[in-house]
N, C-alpha and C positions, 0 to 999 in steps of 0.2 A: 081858873081851873088849870092845874099844872099839866095834866095828861093831855087836855085839848090843845094847849099851847105847844106842847112838845110834838104832837101829831101834826099841827099846822106847820111847824118848822120843817118837818120831814116831807110834807106835801101829800099829794093825792095817793101815791102808792101805799103810804102808811095807813090812810083811812080805808083803802080797799082791803089791805091785809087784815086790819082789825075787823072789818065786816065779815070777811071770809072766815077768820078764826072764830068769830062769834057764831056764825052759822054752823061751823064744825062742832063747837062746844055744845050749843043748845040754840035751836033756831030762833027763839024769841030774842036772844041777845043780839044775834046778827041782824034781825029785823029792827031792833031798837037802834043799833049803831047806824044802819042804813037810813032809817027815818030821821035820826038826829042830823046826819050828814046832809041829807037833802033839805030838811027843814031849815037848817042854819045857813044854807047857801054854799056849803063847801063843795058840792058837786055842780052847782050852777053858777058859781061866781068866777071871776077872772083868775083867782088864785088857784083854782083847781083845773084850769085849762079850758073849760067850756064857757066861752064868753058871750054866748048869744043872748043871755038875759040882761046882763049889765051893759054890754057894749054891742048893740045890734049892728051898728055900722061896720065894726071890725069883722063880725061874723059874715055880714053881707058882702064885704070886700073879699074875704077868702072864697066864698061861694062864687062870686062874680069872676074872680081870677081863674078858678077851676073851670068854669064854663067857657071862658075865653080860650083857655088852652085846649079844651076839647074841640071847640069850634075851629081853631087853627089846624088841629090834626085832621079833622073831617075835611077841611078845605084842601089840605095837602093831598089827602087820599083821593078826593074827587078830581083834583087836577091830574094826578097820576092816571086815574082811570080814563079821564078824557084823552090824555096823551096816548094811552093804549088803544083807544077806539079810533084814532085817526087813520090807522092802517086798515087794510081790508080784513075780512073774516079769517083768512089763512095766515095772518101775521106778516104779510108783505108790508115793508115800510111805506110810509106815505110818499107821494110824489113831491119832488123838490121844485117842480115847475119847469125844469130843464130836461127835455126828453132824452137828449144825448147823454147827459149825466146819469139819468135814471137807467138807461140801457146799459151803460158802462158798469154802474153799481150792481145791477142784476146779474150781468155776465160775470163780474168778478166774484160775487158771492157764490154763484153756481160753481165756478171753477175752484174756489176754495173748499166748497163742500165736497166736490169730486176728489180733490187732493187729500182731504182729510179721510174720506172713505178708502181711497187707495192706500194711504199710509197705514190705516188700521188693518187692512187686509195683509199688507206686507209684514207688519208686526206679528199677526196671527201665523202667517207662513213661517216666519223666522222662529217663533216659539215652537211650532210643530216640528221644524227641522232640528232644533236643539233637543227637544224631547226625544225625537227619533234617534238622533246620534247617541244620546245618553243611554237609551234603551238598548240599542244595538251593542254598545260597548259593554253594558251589563251582561247581555246574553253571551257575547264572545268570551268574556272573562269567566263566566259560569261554565261554559262548555270546555274551556281550556284548563281549568284547575284539576289537579289530580283527585281521583276518587279516594276518599278515606273511608275505612270500614266504620260502621256505626256501632256504638257500644250501648245500645238501648236495651238490651236484654237478650234472652236466648233467641237465636234465629231459627226460623222454621226450616225444616229440611226441604230442599228443592223437590218439587213434584215432577214426576216423570210422565 
């Protein structure tokens, strides 16, 4: 059959497209194409990409490799979680075994956190001072500019 050979050359997308077009035209045609494709092994053979019927070991190998990758990811996640649990509940790093170093590290971290807090406060004061200076400059310029008469329309007479 010339049509079947041509579709086999084009591969699985051609058979799928033919089945879809058959369903669009008239559902029994699409059903017939689908039944022929499955019955002839075109959707179940190695040439269509699903090789679990003809070559079970290859399919099993793909499944096995996917499961091994998933297991490796789970092991990495578990080791990260175990590493996070070694500190105490509040996130304090685990002890190194040397109390002098642990005290030094704790003091240094506390000092760095204090410096960071002070620096943030300094930046906030600096931004506020800059905003204040810009606002004061705007107000001074507004006060010192000459008053111009408005031409918005007839002016109301002053009330006595």
